[in-house]
Structures are given as C-alpha cells and as structure tokens.
PDB file with SEQRES, HELIX, SHEET and CRYST1 records, atoms N, CA, C and O in Angstrom:
SEQRES   1 A   78  MET LYS LYS SER LEU ILE TYR GLY VAL SER THR ALA VAL          
SEQRES   2 A   78  ILE PHE TYR ILE THR THR VAL TYR ILE LEU GLU PRO PHE          
SEQRES   3 A   78  GLY MET PHE ILE THR TYR GLY GLY ASP SER TYR THR LEU          
SEQRES   4 A   78  SER TYR HIS MET PHE SER TYR MET GLY LEU VAL LEU LEU          
SEQRES   5 A   78  SER GLY ILE ILE VAL PHE CYS THR SER ILE ILE ILE GLN          
SEQRES   6 A   78  LYS ILE ASN TYR LEU ILE GLU LYS LEU ASP ASN LYS ASN          
HELIX    1 AA1 LYS A    2  THR A   18  1                                  17    
HELIX    2 AA2 THR A   19  LEU A   23  3                                   5    
HELIX    3 AA3 GLU A   24  ILE A   30  1                                   7    
HELIX    4 AA4 SER A   36  SER A   40  1                                   5    
HELIX    5 AA5 MET A   43  LYS A   77  1                                  35    
CRYST1    1.000    1.000    1.000  90.00  90.00  90.00 P 1           1          
ATOM      1  N   MET A   1      -9.820 -12.127   8.682  1.00  0.00           N  
ATOM      2  CA  MET A   1     -10.040 -11.583   7.348  1.00  0.00           C  
ATOM      3  C   MET A   1     -10.344 -10.175   7.424  1.00  0.00           C  
ATOM      4  O   MET A   1      -9.863  -9.424   6.575  1.00  0.00           O  
ATOM      5  N   LYS A   2     -11.122  -9.706   8.382  1.00  0.00           N  
ATOM      6  CA  LYS A   2     -11.464  -8.317   8.526  1.00  0.00           C  
ATOM      7  C   LYS A   2     -10.177  -7.532   8.945  1.00  0.00           C  
ATOM      8  O   LYS A   2     -10.020  -6.402   8.482  1.00  0.00           O  
ATOM      9  N   LYS A   3      -9.333  -8.016   9.718  1.00  0.00           N  
ATOM     10  CA  LYS A   3      -8.106  -7.371  10.124  1.00  0.00           C  
ATOM     11  C   LYS A   3      -7.259  -7.118   8.928  1.00  0.00           C  
ATOM     12  O   LYS A   3      -6.696  -6.036   8.765  1.00  0.00           O  
ATOM     13  N   SER A   4      -7.162  -8.151   8.054  1.00  0.00           N  
ATOM     14  CA  SER A   4      -6.368  -8.149   6.867  1.00  0.00           C  
ATOM     15  C   SER A   4      -6.855  -7.004   5.986  1.00  0.00           C  
ATOM     16  O   SER A   4      -6.039  -6.211   5.517  1.00  0.00           O  
ATOM     17  N   LEU A   5      -8.202  -6.893   5.741  1.00  0.00           N  
ATOM     18  CA  LEU A   5      -8.783  -6.003   5.030  1.00  0.00           C  
ATOM     19  C   LEU A   5      -8.535  -4.429   5.457  1.00  0.00           C  
ATOM     20  O   LEU A   5      -8.300  -3.509   4.673  1.00  0.00           O  
ATOM     21  N   ILE A   6      -8.634  -4.352   6.758  1.00  0.00           N  
ATOM     22  CA  ILE A   6      -8.335  -3.050   7.375  1.00  0.00           C  
ATOM     23  C   ILE A   6      -6.907  -2.630   7.291  1.00  0.00           C  
ATOM     24  O   ILE A   6      -6.647  -1.444   7.087  1.00  0.00           O  
ATOM     25  N   TYR A   7      -5.898  -3.576   7.444  1.00  0.00           N  
ATOM     26  CA  TYR A   7      -4.567  -3.280   7.268  1.00  0.00           C  
ATOM     27  C   TYR A   7      -4.398  -2.877   5.666  1.00  0.00           C  
ATOM     28  O   TYR A   7      -3.687  -1.924   5.348  1.00  0.00           O  
ATOM     29  N   GLY A   8      -5.056  -3.621   4.749  1.00  0.00           N  
ATOM     30  CA  GLY A   8      -4.758  -3.374   3.343  1.00  0.00           C  
ATOM     31  C   GLY A   8      -5.342  -1.914   2.940  1.00  0.00           C  
ATOM     32  O   GLY A   8      -4.700  -1.148   2.221  1.00  0.00           O  
ATOM     33  N   VAL A   9      -6.476  -1.637   3.411  1.00  0.00           N  
ATOM     34  CA  VAL A   9      -7.162  -0.324   3.175  1.00  0.00           C  
ATOM     35  C   VAL A   9      -6.386   0.805   3.757  1.00  0.00           C  
ATOM     36  O   VAL A   9      -6.184   1.822   3.092  1.00  0.00           O  
ATOM     37  N   SER A  10      -5.934   0.663   5.000  1.00  0.00           N  
ATOM     38  CA  SER A  10      -5.169   1.697   5.807  1.00  0.00           C  
ATOM     39  C   SER A  10      -3.793   2.047   5.103  1.00  0.00           C  
ATOM     40  O   SER A  10      -3.302   3.176   5.102  1.00  0.00           O  
ATOM     41  N   THR A  11      -3.265   0.981   4.533  1.00  0.00           N  
ATOM     42  CA  THR A  11      -1.886   0.921   3.877  1.00  0.00           C  
ATOM     43  C   THR A  11      -2.165   1.706   2.562  1.00  0.00           C  
ATOM     44  O   THR A  11      -1.350   2.590   2.300  1.00  0.00           O  
ATOM     45  N   ALA A  12      -3.123   1.529   1.759  1.00  0.00           N  
ATOM     46  CA  ALA A  12      -3.457   2.161   0.613  1.00  0.00           C  
ATOM     47  C   ALA A  12      -3.679   3.709   1.041  1.00  0.00           C  
ATOM     48  O   ALA A  12      -3.023   4.572   0.457  1.00  0.00           O  
ATOM     49  N   VAL A  13      -4.437   4.003   1.880  1.00  0.00           N  
ATOM     50  CA  VAL A  13      -4.869   5.332   2.282  1.00  0.00           C  
ATOM     51  C   VAL A  13      -3.559   6.147   2.694  1.00  0.00           C  
ATOM     52  O   VAL A  13      -3.371   7.301   2.309  1.00  0.00           O  
ATOM     53  N   ILE A  14      -2.704   5.474   3.481  1.00  0.00           N  
ATOM     54  CA  ILE A  14      -1.527   6.133   3.982  1.00  0.00           C  
ATOM     55  C   ILE A  14      -0.582   6.479   2.790  1.00  0.00           C  
ATOM     56  O   ILE A  14       0.003   7.555   2.666  1.00  0.00           O  
ATOM     57  N   PHE A  15      -0.510   5.417   1.923  1.00  0.00           N  
ATOM     58  CA  PHE A  15       0.369   5.537   0.671  1.00  0.00           C  
ATOM     59  C   PHE A  15      -0.185   6.698  -0.233  1.00  0.00           C  
ATOM     60  O   PHE A  15       0.561   7.537  -0.738  1.00  0.00           O  
ATOM     61  N   TYR A  16      -1.513   6.683  -0.395  1.00  0.00           N  
ATOM     62  CA  TYR A  16      -2.069   7.881  -1.187  1.00  0.00           C  
ATOM     63  C   TYR A  16      -1.747   9.244  -0.643  1.00  0.00           C  
ATOM     64  O   TYR A  16      -1.329  10.128  -1.392  1.00  0.00           O  
ATOM     65  N   ILE A  17      -1.951   9.454   0.763  1.00  0.00           N  
ATOM     66  CA  ILE A  17      -1.609  10.637   1.362  1.00  0.00           C  
ATOM     67  C   ILE A  17      -0.160  11.001   1.261  1.00  0.00           C  
ATOM     68  O   ILE A  17       0.187  12.177   1.143  1.00  0.00           O  
ATOM     69  N   THR A  18       0.662  10.042   1.304  1.00  0.00           N  
ATOM     70  CA  THR A  18       2.000  10.260   1.206  1.00  0.00           C  
ATOM     71  C   THR A  18       2.390  10.665  -0.234  1.00  0.00           C  
ATOM     72  O   THR A  18       3.223  11.550  -0.432  1.00  0.00           O  
ATOM     73  N   THR A  19       1.796  10.023  -1.198  1.00  0.00           N  
ATOM     74  CA  THR A  19       2.075  10.395  -2.512  1.00  0.00           C  
ATOM     75  C   THR A  19       1.624  11.683  -2.979  1.00  0.00           C  
ATOM     76  O   THR A  19       2.321  12.374  -3.723  1.00  0.00           O  
ATOM     77  N   VAL A  20       0.381  12.063  -2.532  1.00  0.00           N  
ATOM     78  CA  VAL A  20      -0.217  13.338  -2.939  1.00  0.00           C  
ATOM     79  C   VAL A  20       0.395  14.511  -2.273  1.00  0.00           C  
ATOM     80  O   VAL A  20       0.751  15.495  -2.921  1.00  0.00           O  
ATOM     81  N   TYR A  21       0.533  14.415  -0.891  1.00  0.00           N  
ATOM     82  CA  TYR A  21       0.891  15.645  -0.155  1.00  0.00           C  
ATOM     83  C   TYR A  21       2.463  15.704  -0.027  1.00  0.00           C  
ATOM     84  O   TYR A  21       2.994  16.793   0.188  1.00  0.00           O  
ATOM     85  N   ILE A  22       3.152  14.659  -0.142  1.00  0.00           N  
ATOM     86  CA  ILE A  22       4.680  14.776   0.143  1.00  0.00           C  
ATOM     87  C   ILE A  22       5.452  14.590  -1.228  1.00  0.00           C  
ATOM     88  O   ILE A  22       6.372  15.340  -1.554  1.00  0.00           O  
ATOM     89  N   LEU A  23       5.023  13.573  -1.978  1.00  0.00           N  
ATOM     90  CA  LEU A  23       5.889  13.348  -3.144  1.00  0.00           C  
ATOM     91  C   LEU A  23       5.615  14.265  -4.299  1.00  0.00           C  
ATOM     92  O   LEU A  23       6.489  14.559  -5.115  1.00  0.00           O  
ATOM     93  N   GLU A  24       4.271  14.750  -4.357  1.00  0.00           N  
ATOM     94  CA  GLU A  24       4.031  15.597  -5.469  1.00  0.00           C  
ATOM     95  C   GLU A  24       4.782  17.033  -5.449  1.00  0.00           C  
ATOM     96  O   GLU A  24       5.350  17.473  -6.448  1.00  0.00           O  
ATOM     97  N   PRO A  25       4.727  17.758  -4.144  1.00  0.00           N  
ATOM     98  CA  PRO A  25       5.542  18.823  -4.055  1.00  0.00           C  
ATOM     99  C   PRO A  25       7.029  18.643  -4.233  1.00  0.00           C  
ATOM    100  O   PRO A  25       7.710  19.545  -4.719  1.00  0.00           O  
ATOM    101  N   PHE A  26       7.560  17.454  -3.835  1.00  0.00           N  
ATOM    102  CA  PHE A  26       8.853  17.086  -4.013  1.00  0.00           C  
ATOM    103  C   PHE A  26       9.225  16.877  -5.467  1.00  0.00           C  
ATOM    104  O   PHE A  26      10.293  17.277  -5.931  1.00  0.00           O  
ATOM    105  N   GLY A  27       8.290  16.225  -6.176  1.00  0.00           N  
ATOM    106  CA  GLY A  27       8.492  16.128  -7.742  1.00  0.00           C  
ATOM    107  C   GLY A  27       8.337  17.571  -8.464  1.00  0.00           C  
ATOM    108  O   GLY A  27       8.960  17.781  -9.505  1.00  0.00           O  
ATOM    109  N   MET A  28       7.580  18.467  -7.955  1.00  0.00           N  
ATOM    110  CA  MET A  28       7.600  19.799  -8.442  1.00  0.00           C  
ATOM    111  C   MET A  28       8.955  20.456  -8.254  1.00  0.00           C  
ATOM    112  O   MET A  28       9.418  21.200  -9.119  1.00  0.00           O  
ATOM    113  N   PHE A  29       9.582  20.186  -7.139  1.00  0.00           N  
ATOM    114  CA  PHE A  29      10.949  20.739  -6.806  1.00  0.00           C  
ATOM    115  C   PHE A  29      11.985  20.236  -7.735  1.00  0.00           C  
ATOM    116  O   PHE A  29      12.773  20.977  -8.322  1.00  0.00           O  
ATOM    117  N   ILE A  30      11.952  18.933  -7.847  1.00  0.00           N  
ATOM    118  CA  ILE A  30      12.963  18.295  -8.719  1.00  0.00           C  
ATOM    119  C   ILE A  30      12.832  18.559 -10.224  1.00  0.00           C  
ATOM    120  O   ILE A  30      13.830  18.782 -10.909  1.00  0.00           O  
ATOM    121  N   THR A  31      11.556  18.531 -10.745  1.00  0.00           N  
ATOM    122  CA  THR A  31      11.394  18.885 -12.185  1.00  0.00           C  
ATOM    123  C   THR A  31      11.212  20.414 -12.199  1.00  0.00           C  
ATOM    124  O   THR A  31      10.092  20.923 -12.247  1.00  0.00           O  
ATOM    125  N   TYR A  32      12.285  21.086 -12.157  1.00  0.00           N  
ATOM    126  CA  TYR A  32      12.225  22.554 -12.158  1.00  0.00           C  
ATOM    127  C   TYR A  32      11.535  23.025 -13.389  1.00  0.00           C  
ATOM    128  O   TYR A  32      11.919  22.617 -14.485  1.00  0.00           O  
ATOM    129  N   GLY A  33      10.486  23.904 -13.275  1.00  0.00           N  
ATOM    130  CA  GLY A  33       9.673  24.253 -14.350  1.00  0.00           C  
ATOM    131  C   GLY A  33       8.569  23.413 -14.754  1.00  0.00           C  
ATOM    132  O   GLY A  33       7.873  23.670 -15.737  1.00  0.00           O  
ATOM    133  N   GLY A  34       8.400  22.394 -13.992  1.00  0.00           N  
ATOM    134  CA  GLY A  34       7.209  21.480 -14.049  1.00  0.00           C  
ATOM    135  C   GLY A  34       6.030  22.000 -13.543  1.00  0.00           C  
ATOM    136  O   GLY A  34       6.103  22.800 -12.611  1.00  0.00           O  
ATOM    137  N   ASP A  35       4.899  21.664 -14.023  1.00  0.00           N  
ATOM    138  CA  ASP A  35       3.686  21.966 -13.436  1.00  0.00           C  
ATOM    139  C   ASP A  35       2.726  20.918 -13.225  1.00  0.00           C  
ATOM    140  O   ASP A  35       2.933  19.783 -13.654  1.00  0.00           O  
ATOM    141  N   SER A  36       1.523  21.279 -12.488  1.00  0.00           N  
ATOM    142  CA  SER A  36       0.655  20.261 -12.022  1.00  0.00           C  
ATOM    143  C   SER A  36       0.076  19.500 -13.271  1.00  0.00           C  
ATOM    144  O   SER A  36      -0.185  18.306 -13.119  1.00  0.00           O  
ATOM    145  N   TYR A  37      -0.110  19.987 -14.281  1.00  0.00           N  
ATOM    146  CA  TYR A  37      -0.569  19.344 -15.524  1.00  0.00           C  
ATOM    147  C   TYR A  37       0.298  18.249 -15.989  1.00  0.00           C  
ATOM    148  O   TYR A  37      -0.141  17.165 -16.373  1.00  0.00           O  
ATOM    149  N   THR A  38       1.650  18.593 -15.940  1.00  0.00           N  
ATOM    150  CA  THR A  38       2.625  17.567 -16.452  1.00  0.00           C  
ATOM    151  C   THR A  38       2.626  16.434 -15.373  1.00  0.00           C  
ATOM    152  O   THR A  38       2.614  15.270 -15.774  1.00  0.00           O  
ATOM    153  N   LEU A  39       2.639  16.690 -14.063  1.00  0.00           N  
ATOM    154  CA  LEU A  39       2.655  15.827 -13.036  1.00  0.00           C  
ATOM    155  C   LEU A  39       1.321  14.894 -12.890  1.00  0.00           C  
ATOM    156  O   LEU A  39       1.336  13.871 -12.205  1.00  0.00           O  
ATOM    157  N   SER A  40       0.261  15.307 -13.542  1.00  0.00           N  
ATOM    158  CA  SER A  40      -1.057  14.726 -13.601  1.00  0.00           C  
ATOM    159  C   SER A  40      -0.906  13.392 -14.234  1.00  0.00           C  
ATOM    160  O   SER A  40      -1.505  12.402 -13.815  1.00  0.00           O  
ATOM    161  N   TYR A  41      -0.051  13.377 -15.309  1.00  0.00           N  
ATOM    162  CA  TYR A  41       0.132  12.061 -16.116  1.00  0.00           C  
ATOM    163  C   TYR A  41       0.579  10.954 -15.242  1.00  0.00           C  
ATOM    164  O   TYR A  41       0.307   9.787 -15.527  1.00  0.00           O  
ATOM    165  N   HIS A  42       1.279  11.288 -14.151  1.00  0.00           N  
ATOM    166  CA  HIS A  42       1.848  10.289 -13.340  1.00  0.00           C  
ATOM    167  C   HIS A  42       0.809   9.781 -12.192  1.00  0.00           C  
ATOM    168  O   HIS A  42       1.130   8.874 -11.424  1.00  0.00           O  
ATOM    169  N   MET A  43      -0.366  10.380 -12.132  1.00  0.00           N  
ATOM    170  CA  MET A  43      -1.406  10.003 -11.138  1.00  0.00           C  
ATOM    171  C   MET A  43      -1.829   8.668 -11.349  1.00  0.00           C  
ATOM    172  O   MET A  43      -2.144   7.971 -10.384  1.00  0.00           O  
ATOM    173  N   PHE A  44      -1.876   8.159 -12.724  1.00  0.00           N  
ATOM    174  CA  PHE A  44      -2.379   6.705 -13.003  1.00  0.00           C  
ATOM    175  C   PHE A  44      -1.324   5.801 -12.354  1.00  0.00           C  
ATOM    176  O   PHE A  44      -1.724   4.843 -11.692  1.00  0.00           O  
ATOM    177  N   SER A  45      -0.013   6.025 -12.488  1.00  0.00           N  
ATOM    178  CA  SER A  45       0.896   5.227 -11.888  1.00  0.00           C  
ATOM    179  C   SER A  45       0.931   5.295 -10.430  1.00  0.00           C  
ATOM    180  O   SER A  45       1.207   4.300  -9.759  1.00  0.00           O  
ATOM    181  N   TYR A  46       0.665   6.417  -9.921  1.00  0.00           N  
ATOM    182  CA  TYR A  46       0.525   6.549  -8.367  1.00  0.00           C  
ATOM    183  C   TYR A  46      -0.664   5.761  -7.920  1.00  0.00           C  
ATOM    184  O   TYR A  46      -0.598   5.104  -6.881  1.00  0.00           O  
ATOM    185  N   MET A  47      -1.689   5.789  -8.610  1.00  0.00           N  
ATOM    186  CA  MET A  47      -2.869   4.999  -8.255  1.00  0.00           C  
ATOM    187  C   MET A  47      -2.679   3.435  -8.211  1.00  0.00           C  
ATOM    188  O   MET A  47      -3.193   2.699  -7.369  1.00  0.00           O  
ATOM    189  N   GLY A  48      -1.813   3.020  -9.311  1.00  0.00           N  
ATOM    190  CA  GLY A  48      -1.432   1.668  -9.455  1.00  0.00           C  
ATOM    191  C   GLY A  48      -0.543   1.224  -8.211  1.00  0.00           C  
ATOM    192  O   GLY A  48      -0.701   0.144  -7.641  1.00  0.00           O  
ATOM    193  N   LEU A  49       0.367   2.131  -7.866  1.00  0.00           N  
ATOM    194  CA  LEU A  49       1.162   1.795  -6.737  1.00  0.00           C  
ATOM    195  C   LEU A  49       0.328   1.663  -5.399  1.00  0.00           C  
ATOM    196  O   LEU A  49       0.505   0.760  -4.581  1.00  0.00           O  
ATOM    197  N   VAL A  50      -0.633   2.708  -5.276  1.00  0.00           N  
ATOM    198  CA  VAL A  50      -1.649   2.676  -4.109  1.00  0.00           C  
ATOM    199  C   VAL A  50      -2.244   1.194  -4.163  1.00  0.00           C  
ATOM    200  O   VAL A  50      -2.115   0.424  -3.211  1.00  0.00           O  
ATOM    201  N   LEU A  51      -2.835   0.888  -5.221  1.00  0.00           N  
ATOM    202  CA  LEU A  51      -3.471  -0.343  -5.285  1.00  0.00           C  
ATOM    203  C   LEU A  51      -2.602  -1.593  -4.972  1.00  0.00           C  
ATOM    204  O   LEU A  51      -3.043  -2.529  -4.305  1.00  0.00           O  
ATOM    205  N   LEU A  52      -1.394  -1.565  -5.468  1.00  0.00           N  
ATOM    206  CA  LEU A  52      -0.477  -2.623  -5.377  1.00  0.00           C  
ATOM    207  C   LEU A  52       0.069  -2.690  -3.843  1.00  0.00           C  
ATOM    208  O   LEU A  52       0.471  -3.744  -3.352  1.00  0.00           O  
ATOM    209  N   SER A  53       0.044  -1.603  -3.225  1.00  0.00           N  
ATOM    210  CA  SER A  53       0.568  -1.677  -1.646  1.00  0.00           C  
ATOM    211  C   SER A  53      -0.545  -2.109  -0.940  1.00  0.00           C  
ATOM    212  O   SER A  53      -0.290  -2.830   0.025  1.00  0.00           O  
ATOM    213  N   GLY A  54      -1.823  -1.839  -1.182  1.00  0.00           N  
ATOM    214  CA  GLY A  54      -2.848  -2.392  -0.416  1.00  0.00           C  
ATOM    215  C   GLY A  54      -2.959  -3.962  -0.589  1.00  0.00           C  
ATOM    216  O   GLY A  54      -3.195  -4.677   0.385  1.00  0.00           O  
ATOM    217  N   ILE A  55      -2.788  -4.457  -1.816  1.00  0.00           N  
ATOM    218  CA  ILE A  55      -2.968  -5.733  -2.147  1.00  0.00           C  
ATOM    219  C   ILE A  55      -1.813  -6.543  -1.562  1.00  0.00           C  
ATOM    220  O   ILE A  55      -2.055  -7.662  -1.111  1.00  0.00           O  
ATOM    221  N   ILE A  56      -0.568  -6.049  -1.541  1.00  0.00           N  
ATOM    222  CA  ILE A  56       0.562  -6.711  -0.872  1.00  0.00           C  
ATOM    223  C   ILE A  56       0.320  -6.906   0.546  1.00  0.00           C  
ATOM    224  O   ILE A  56       0.554  -8.006   1.048  1.00  0.00           O  
ATOM    225  N   VAL A  57      -0.168  -5.849   1.304  1.00  0.00           N  
ATOM    226  CA  VAL A  57      -0.298  -5.932   2.673  1.00  0.00           C  
ATOM    227  C   VAL A  57      -1.484  -6.854   3.020  1.00  0.00           C  
ATOM    228  O   VAL A  57      -1.436  -7.551   4.034  1.00  0.00           O  
ATOM    229  N   PHE A  58      -2.519  -6.869   2.214  1.00  0.00           N  
ATOM    230  CA  PHE A  58      -3.750  -7.685   2.476  1.00  0.00           C  
ATOM    231  C   PHE A  58      -3.353  -9.051   2.271  1.00  0.00           C  
ATOM    232  O   PHE A  58      -3.648  -9.855   3.156  1.00  0.00           O  
ATOM    233  N   CYS A  59      -2.670  -9.490   1.150  1.00  0.00           N  
ATOM    234  CA  CYS A  59      -2.200 -10.954   1.048  1.00  0.00           C  
ATOM    235  C   CYS A  59      -1.268 -11.416   2.007  1.00  0.00           C  
ATOM    236  O   CYS A  59      -1.281 -12.558   2.468  1.00  0.00           O  
ATOM    237  N   THR A  60      -0.341 -10.400   2.351  1.00  0.00           N  
ATOM    238  CA  THR A  60       0.760 -10.969   3.460  1.00  0.00           C  
ATOM    239  C   THR A  60       0.137 -11.175   4.788  1.00  0.00           C  
ATOM    240  O   THR A  60       0.495 -12.074   5.549  1.00  0.00           O  
ATOM    241  N   SER A  61      -0.834 -10.293   5.059  1.00  0.00           N  
ATOM    242  CA  SER A  61      -1.449 -10.644   6.382  1.00  0.00           C  
ATOM    243  C   SER A  61      -2.258 -11.822   6.400  1.00  0.00           C  
ATOM    244  O   SER A  61      -2.307 -12.495   7.430  1.00  0.00           O  
ATOM    245  N   ILE A  62      -2.963 -12.181   5.277  1.00  0.00           N  
ATOM    246  CA  ILE A  62      -3.711 -13.352   5.232  1.00  0.00           C  
ATOM    247  C   ILE A  62      -2.735 -14.538   5.254  1.00  0.00           C  
ATOM    248  O   ILE A  62      -3.069 -15.541   5.884  1.00  0.00           O  
ATOM    249  N   ILE A  63      -1.642 -14.504   4.661  1.00  0.00           N  
ATOM    250  CA  ILE A  63      -0.619 -15.524   4.636  1.00  0.00           C  
ATOM    251  C   ILE A  63      -0.089 -15.883   6.053  1.00  0.00           C  
ATOM    252  O   ILE A  63       0.121 -17.026   6.459  1.00  0.00           O  
ATOM    253  N   ILE A  64       0.105 -14.646   6.787  1.00  0.00           N  
ATOM    254  CA  ILE A  64       0.722 -14.789   8.182  1.00  0.00           C  
ATOM    255  C   ILE A  64      -0.385 -15.344   9.063  1.00  0.00           C  
ATOM    256  O   ILE A  64      -0.079 -16.102   9.983  1.00  0.00           O  
ATOM    257  N   GLN A  65      -1.562 -15.038   8.854  1.00  0.00           N  
ATOM    258  CA  GLN A  65      -2.642 -15.607   9.714  1.00  0.00           C  
ATOM    259  C   GLN A  65      -2.768 -17.208   9.452  1.00  0.00           C  
ATOM    260  O   GLN A  65      -3.003 -17.994  10.369  1.00  0.00           O  
ATOM    261  N   LYS A  66      -2.588 -17.594   8.130  1.00  0.00           N  
ATOM    262  CA  LYS A  66      -2.694 -19.048   7.844  1.00  0.00           C  
ATOM    263  C   LYS A  66      -1.442 -19.724   8.441  1.00  0.00           C  
ATOM    264  O   LYS A  66      -1.575 -20.825   8.976  1.00  0.00           O  
ATOM    265  N   ILE A  67      -0.322 -19.172   8.384  1.00  0.00           N  
ATOM    266  CA  ILE A  67       0.960 -19.786   8.863  1.00  0.00           C  
ATOM    267  C   ILE A  67       0.741 -19.874  10.413  1.00  0.00           C  
ATOM    268  O   ILE A  67       1.069 -20.946  10.921  1.00  0.00           O  
ATOM    269  N   ASN A  68       0.234 -18.904  11.240  1.00  0.00           N  
ATOM    270  CA  ASN A  68       0.029 -19.046  12.449  1.00  0.00           C  
ATOM    271  C   ASN A  68      -0.975 -19.972  12.962  1.00  0.00           C  
ATOM    272  O   ASN A  68      -0.830 -20.543  14.043  1.00  0.00           O  
ATOM    273  N   TYR A  69      -2.063 -20.144  12.154  1.00  0.00           N  
ATOM    274  CA  TYR A  69      -2.928 -21.261  12.385  1.00  0.00           C  
ATOM    275  C   TYR A  69      -2.364 -22.721  12.152  1.00  0.00           C  
ATOM    276  O   TYR A  69      -2.601 -23.689  12.874  1.00  0.00           O  
ATOM    277  N   LEU A  70      -1.623 -22.707  11.087  1.00  0.00           N  
ATOM    278  CA  LEU A  70      -0.758 -24.075  10.969  1.00  0.00           C  
ATOM    279  C   LEU A  70       0.009 -24.377  12.094  1.00  0.00           C  
ATOM    280  O   LEU A  70      -0.116 -25.485  12.616  1.00  0.00           O  
ATOM    281  N   ILE A  71       0.827 -23.505  12.565  1.00  0.00           N  
ATOM    282  CA  ILE A  71       1.676 -23.588  13.695  1.00  0.00           C  
ATOM    283  C   ILE A  71       0.912 -23.944  15.021  1.00  0.00           C  
ATOM    284  O   ILE A  71       1.345 -24.786  15.808  1.00  0.00           O  
ATOM    285  N   GLU A  72      -0.137 -23.314  15.196  1.00  0.00           N  
ATOM    286  CA  GLU A  72      -0.989 -23.526  16.355  1.00  0.00           C  
ATOM    287  C   GLU A  72      -1.536 -25.129  16.318  1.00  0.00           C  
ATOM    288  O   GLU A  72      -1.589 -25.857  17.309  1.00  0.00           O  
ATOM    289  N   LYS A  73      -1.913 -25.493  15.001  1.00  0.00           N  
ATOM    290  CA  LYS A  73      -2.559 -26.771  14.862  1.00  0.00           C  
ATOM    291  C   LYS A  73      -1.401 -27.880  15.139  1.00  0.00           C  
ATOM    292  O   LYS A  73      -1.621 -28.847  15.869  1.00  0.00           O  
ATOM    293  N   LEU A  74      -0.162 -27.666  14.505  1.00  0.00           N  
ATOM    294  CA  LEU A  74       0.951 -28.476  14.825  1.00  0.00           C  
ATOM    295  C   LEU A  74       1.379 -28.614  16.188  1.00  0.00           C  
ATOM    296  O   LEU A  74       1.748 -29.694  16.649  1.00  0.00           O  
ATOM    297  N   ASP A  75       1.333 -27.382  16.942  1.00  0.00           N  
ATOM    298  CA  ASP A  75       1.725 -27.533  18.365  1.00  0.00           C  
ATOM    299  C   ASP A  75       0.687 -28.336  19.210  1.00  0.00           C  
ATOM    300  O   ASP A  75       1.078 -29.080  20.110  1.00  0.00           O  
ATOM    301  N   ASN A  76      -0.613 -28.187  18.923  1.00  0.00           N  
ATOM    302  CA  ASN A  76      -1.795 -28.956  19.574  1.00  0.00           C  
ATOM    303  C   ASN A  76      -1.706 -30.369  19.234  1.00  0.00           C  
ATOM    304  O   ASN A  76      -2.184 -31.234  19.967  1.00  0.00           O  
ATOM    305  N   LYS A  77      -1.036 -30.656  18.016  1.00  0.00           N  
ATOM    306  CA  LYS A  77      -1.168 -32.065  17.681  1.00  0.00           C  
ATOM    307  C   LYS A  77      -0.019 -32.766  18.425  1.00  0.00           C  
ATOM    308  O   LYS A  77      -0.213 -33.956  18.674  1.00  0.00           O  
ATOM    309  N   ASN A  78       1.056 -32.264  18.791  1.00  0.00           N  
ATOM    310  CA  ASN A  78       2.097 -32.844  19.480  1.00  0.00           C  
ATOM    311  C   ASN A  78       1.854 -32.861  20.994  1.00  0.00           C  
ATOM    312  O   ASN A  78       2.696 -33.348  21.749  1.00  0.00           O  
TER     313      ASN A  78                                                      
END                                                                             
C-alpha cells in the first residue's frame, strides 16, 4: 500500500512539474499574444489532470498487487 501511495504521489508531482514548466511556455508559444493571466484559467484543469494521474497510478498499482497476490495463492495451491 505504501509503495502504491509513493507511486501515485510521485506521478502527480512529475505531472505537475511537466505541466507548469514545460507545457505552460509551450502554450504561451502556441497562443501567440496570450499572457499568463489567460493561461491561469487552465490551472484548474491542470490540477484536475494532476489529481487524476495520481489516482490512476495509485489504483493501478493496488490492482497489480492484488493480482500478483492471487497468482501466488493459486500457484501455492497447486
């Protein structure tokens, strides 16, 4: 469980850093004439994506742990 939590939090942090430091300047370049104030409206959707990425990784790693546990139990049963 701790490993899954670490994976989820680290994914959210990496996604946040990528969004803020790489995608924001890229967005400023694409929207010629855009400014930081206009792009600040998108920070709520960015935060939603950060939360979603963390939750997806957290739940996926828990499911993988459960599947590995079931496979191990089935192998020991036979």
